C-alpha positions as CSV (number, residue, x, y, z in Angstrom):
1,M,215.4,38.7,-45.7
2,T,215.3,41.1,-42.8
3,D,213.3,44.3,-43.0
4,P,215.4,47.4,-43.6
5,S,215.7,49.6,-40.6
6,P,213.3,52.5,-40.6
7,T,214.6,55.6,-42.2
8,A,215.4,58.2,-39.6
9,A,213.4,61.4,-39.7
10,P,215.2,64.3,-41.2
11,S,217.2,66.1,-38.5
12,A,216.2,69.7,-37.8
13,D,219.9,70.5,-38.2
14,R,220.0,69.3,-41.8
15,D,218.9,71.5,-44.7
16,L,217.7,70.7,-48.2
17,G,221.2,70.8,-49.5
18,G,222.4,68.1,-47.1
19,A,224.4,70.5,-44.9
20,D,225.0,69.4,-41.4
21,R,223.1,72.3,-39.9
22,V,221.2,75.4,-40.7
23,P,223.6,78.3,-40.4
24,A,222.7,80.8,-37.7
25,V,222.5,84.5,-38.4
26,G,225.8,85.1,-36.8
27,D,227.4,82.4,-39.0
28,A,225.9,84.0,-42.1
29,V,227.4,87.4,-41.1
30,R,230.8,85.9,-40.6
31,A,230.7,84.0,-43.9
32,L,230.1,87.2,-45.9
33,P,233.1,88.7,-47.7
34,A,234.6,91.3,-45.4
35,T,237.5,92.7,-47.5
36,R,238.4,96.3,-46.8
37,A,236.9,97.5,-50.1
38,T,233.6,95.7,-49.5
39,A,233.4,96.8,-45.9
40,A,234.1,100.4,-46.9
41,R,231.3,100.3,-49.5
42,A,228.9,98.8,-47.0
43,F,229.9,101.5,-44.5
44,V,229.2,104.3,-47.0
45,G,225.9,102.7,-48.1
46,L,224.7,102.6,-44.5
47,L,225.8,106.2,-43.9
48,E,224.1,107.4,-47.2
49,R,220.9,105.7,-46.1
50,D,220.8,107.5,-42.8
51,L,221.7,110.8,-44.4
52,A,218.9,110.3,-46.9
53,V,216.4,109.8,-44.1
54,M,217.7,112.9,-42.4
55,R,217.3,115.0,-45.6
56,R,213.7,113.7,-46.1
57,N,212.9,114.8,-42.5
58,L,214.8,118.1,-42.7
59,G,212.0,120.2,-41.3
60,E,211.6,117.9,-38.3
61,F,215.3,117.9,-37.8
62,V,215.6,121.7,-37.8
63,G,212.6,122.1,-35.5
64,R,213.8,119.5,-33.0
65,T,217.2,121.0,-33.0
66,A,216.3,124.6,-32.8
67,I,213.4,124.7,-30.4
68,Q,215.4,124.2,-27.1
69,P,218.2,126.7,-27.8
70,L,215.6,129.1,-29.2
71,M,213.6,129.0,-26.0
72,F,216.7,129.6,-23.8
73,V,218.0,132.4,-26.1
74,F,214.6,134.1,-26.3
75,V,213.9,134.0,-22.5
76,F,217.4,134.8,-21.1
77,T,218.8,137.1,-23.8
78,Y,215.7,138.8,-25.2
79,L,212.8,138.7,-22.8
80,F,214.8,139.2,-19.5
81,P,216.7,142.3,-20.7
82,K,213.4,143.8,-22.1
83,I,211.7,143.5,-18.7
84,G,214.8,144.8,-16.8
85,Q,216.0,141.4,-15.4
86,G,218.9,140.8,-17.7
87,F,221.9,138.7,-16.7
88,T,225.6,139.6,-17.2
89,G,228.6,137.4,-17.4
90,P,232.1,137.8,-16.0
91,G,233.5,141.3,-16.4
92,G,230.1,142.6,-17.5
93,T,229.9,140.4,-20.6
94,S,226.4,139.9,-22.0
95,F,224.8,136.7,-21.0
96,A,224.1,136.0,-24.7
97,T,227.9,135.8,-25.2
98,V,228.2,133.4,-22.3
99,L,225.4,131.2,-23.7
100,V,226.9,130.8,-27.2
101,P,229.4,128.0,-26.5
102,G,227.2,126.2,-24.0
103,L,224.2,126.2,-26.3
104,V,226.3,124.9,-29.2
105,A,227.6,122.1,-26.9
106,V,224.2,121.0,-25.6
107,A,222.7,121.1,-29.1
108,A,225.5,118.8,-30.4
109,V,225.3,116.4,-27.5
110,F,221.5,116.3,-27.5
111,S,221.5,115.7,-31.2
112,G,223.8,112.7,-30.8
113,I,221.5,111.1,-28.3
114,T,218.3,111.7,-30.3
115,A,219.8,110.7,-33.7
116,V,221.6,107.6,-32.5
117,G,220.6,106.6,-29.0
118,M,216.8,106.7,-29.4
119,P,216.5,104.9,-32.8
120,L,219.1,102.3,-31.8
121,S,217.2,101.5,-28.6
122,V,214.1,100.9,-30.8
123,E,216.1,98.8,-33.3
124,F,217.3,96.5,-30.6
125,G,213.7,96.3,-29.2
126,A,210.6,95.0,-30.9
127,T,211.4,95.9,-34.5
128,R,214.8,94.1,-34.5
129,E,215.7,96.3,-37.5
130,I,219.3,96.1,-36.4
131,E,219.5,92.5,-37.7
132,D,219.2,93.8,-41.3
133,R,222.2,96.1,-40.7
134,A,224.2,93.3,-39.1
135,M,223.8,91.3,-42.4
136,A,225.8,94.0,-44.3
137,P,229.1,92.7,-45.9
138,C,231.3,94.2,-43.2
139,P,232.4,93.4,-39.7
140,V,229.6,94.0,-37.2
141,W,231.6,96.6,-35.3
142,T,231.6,98.7,-38.6
143,V,227.8,99.1,-38.1
144,A,228.4,100.6,-34.7
145,A,231.1,102.9,-36.1
146,E,228.7,104.1,-38.8
147,K,226.2,105.0,-36.1
148,V,228.8,107.1,-34.4
149,V,229.8,108.9,-37.6
150,Y,226.2,109.6,-38.5
151,G,225.6,110.9,-35.0
152,A,228.7,113.1,-35.3
153,L,227.4,114.6,-38.6
154,H,224.0,115.1,-37.1
155,A,225.6,116.9,-34.1
156,L,227.6,119.1,-36.4
157,A,224.5,120.1,-38.3
158,S,222.7,120.8,-35.0
159,A,225.6,123.0,-33.8
160,V,225.5,125.1,-37.0
161,V,221.7,125.7,-36.6
162,V,222.4,127.4,-33.2
163,F,224.5,130.2,-34.5
164,P,221.8,132.2,-36.3
165,L,219.7,132.0,-33.2
166,V,222.3,133.5,-30.9
167,Y,223.0,136.3,-33.3
168,L,219.5,137.2,-34.4
169,V,217.4,136.8,-31.2
170,P,219.3,138.5,-28.3
171,A,218.5,142.0,-27.3
172,T,222.1,142.4,-26.0
173,P,225.2,142.3,-28.1
174,V,226.9,138.9,-28.8
175,S,230.7,138.9,-29.0
176,V,232.3,135.8,-30.6
177,H,235.9,135.8,-31.6
178,V,237.8,132.8,-33.0
179,G,241.5,133.4,-32.4
180,N,242.6,129.8,-33.1
181,W,240.9,128.1,-36.0
182,P,242.8,124.8,-35.7
183,L,241.7,124.6,-32.0
184,L,238.1,125.2,-33.0
185,V,238.2,122.4,-35.6
186,V,239.7,119.9,-33.2
187,V,237.2,120.8,-30.4
188,V,234.2,120.6,-32.7
189,A,235.4,117.3,-34.2
190,L,235.9,115.8,-30.7
191,A,232.6,117.2,-29.5
192,C,230.6,115.8,-32.4
193,L,232.3,112.3,-32.1
194,I,231.6,112.3,-28.3
195,A,227.9,113.1,-29.1
196,G,227.7,110.1,-31.5
197,A,229.6,107.8,-29.1
198,L,227.3,108.8,-26.2
199,G,224.3,108.1,-28.3
200,L,225.7,104.6,-29.2
201,A,226.4,103.9,-25.5
202,L,222.9,104.9,-24.3
203,G,221.2,103.2,-27.2
204,T,222.7,99.9,-26.3
205,V,221.8,100.2,-22.6
206,V,218.4,101.9,-22.4
207,K,215.3,99.9,-23.4
208,P,212.7,101.6,-25.6
209,E,210.1,101.7,-22.8
210,R,212.6,103.6,-20.6
211,I,213.4,106.4,-23.1
212,G,211.5,108.9,-21.0
213,L,213.4,107.9,-17.9
214,M,216.7,108.4,-19.8
215,F,215.9,112.1,-20.4
216,A,215.0,112.6,-16.8
217,V,218.0,110.8,-15.3
218,V,220.7,111.4,-18.0
219,V,219.9,114.2,-20.4
220,L,218.8,116.9,-17.9
221,P,221.7,116.4,-15.5
222,L,224.1,116.4,-18.4
223,T,222.7,119.7,-19.6
224,F,222.2,121.7,-16.4
225,L,225.5,120.4,-14.8
226,G,227.5,120.7,-18.0
227,C,228.7,124.3,-17.6
228,V,226.3,125.3,-20.4
229,Y,225.1,128.5,-18.8
230,Y,228.2,129.3,-16.8
231,P,231.9,128.8,-17.0
232,W,233.4,125.9,-15.0
233,E,235.6,128.3,-13.1
234,R,232.6,130.1,-11.6
235,L,231.7,126.9,-9.6
236,A,234.8,127.5,-7.4
237,S,232.4,128.9,-4.7
238,V,230.7,125.5,-4.6
239,R,233.8,123.4,-4.6
240,W,232.2,120.0,-4.2
241,L,230.0,120.6,-7.2
242,Q,232.9,121.8,-9.2
243,V,234.7,118.5,-8.6
244,V,231.6,116.3,-9.2
245,V,230.7,117.8,-12.6
246,L,234.1,116.7,-13.9
247,A,232.5,113.3,-14.5
248,N,230.2,115.0,-17.0
249,P,231.6,115.0,-20.6
250,V,229.4,118.0,-21.6
251,V,231.6,120.1,-19.2
252,Y,234.6,119.6,-21.4
253,V,232.7,120.2,-24.6
254,S,231.3,123.4,-23.2
255,E,234.7,124.6,-21.9
256,G,236.4,123.7,-25.2
257,L,233.9,125.6,-27.2
258,R,234.1,128.5,-24.7
259,N,237.9,128.7,-25.2
260,A,237.5,128.5,-29.0
261,L,234.6,130.9,-29.5
262,T,234.8,133.3,-26.5
263,P,238.4,133.1,-25.3
264,A,238.0,136.3,-23.3
265,L,235.7,134.5,-20.8
266,P,237.1,132.2,-18.1
267,H,237.6,128.7,-19.3
268,M,239.4,125.5,-18.5
269,A,243.0,125.0,-19.6
270,A,243.2,123.7,-23.2
271,W,245.4,120.6,-22.3
272,A,242.9,119.6,-19.6
273,Y,239.7,119.7,-21.6
274,L,241.4,118.2,-24.7
275,L,242.8,115.3,-22.7
276,A,239.4,114.7,-21.0
277,M,237.6,114.8,-24.3
278,V,239.9,112.2,-25.8
279,V,239.5,110.0,-22.7
280,F,235.7,110.2,-22.8
281,L,235.6,109.6,-26.5
282,V,237.7,106.4,-26.2
283,A,235.8,105.2,-23.2
284,L,232.4,105.8,-24.7
285,L,233.4,104.2,-28.0
286,A,234.8,101.1,-26.3
287,F,231.8,100.7,-24.0
288,G,229.3,101.4,-26.8
289,T,230.9,99.0,-29.2
290,W,231.2,96.3,-26.6
291,R,227.5,96.6,-25.7
292,F,226.6,96.7,-29.4
293,L,228.4,93.5,-30.2
294,A,226.9,91.8,-27.1
295,R,223.4,92.8,-28.1
296,I,223.9,91.6,-31.7
297,V,225.2,88.2,-30.5
298,T,222.2,87.6,-28.2
């Protein structure tokens, strides 16, 4: 009788249940039920978790959101007029009025970056926390969409925080007039979604160790060249800069809010900034989602 052939060592690709291989994380995600109802519940659950975290850190959120606009409002609209160095806007308008739409715009955009971009960069880094979210019973792109929606809600809350500051702090009168409420709603919705999409795009590109560089290279130029402290039309005397800043999405957010909140001031045509905002939103969503899926797969 011949000796039986030696039993082969168990393959690393076989599990205790006799399956051909151990499923990878991506396989497990794809195997989960992804019906519309299940995906919707997962989306809401992820959003509720992020909102609960924001509520627990409400004091930190208000402080982080309010400190930058408070400093600008205090210095330019309270301190400077008190020491005789006040600024005036077009037609003798108070500088506080010129600042209102710009500060709302920068607060919303900055909030989208800090609420989505910075945490997402860390989640893709050493903590790999994003893998837990990728296991939710919904398509992976839904996780990216939830990040954008959360960033948009965060941006909306940040924009609301600015209004008491620009009314209570300035030593000069503030004139805000909403003549078209539907336009204001559309502009604010697009602005907040752009903030969330920008945070998604930056969070999937910037590594955690380069967060400081992101603020120096991205956030500061977006702010100071985003028509926050002056209308875009006033850049006509520096024509090359007026053209260059058109690549900055904050310009259209500021101009849209300027038209909606202070229509008496010079502002870009409504069709121009609305079209640009939609284009930037679609481009940022497409790029951010593509980068998000690519990072999840790897």
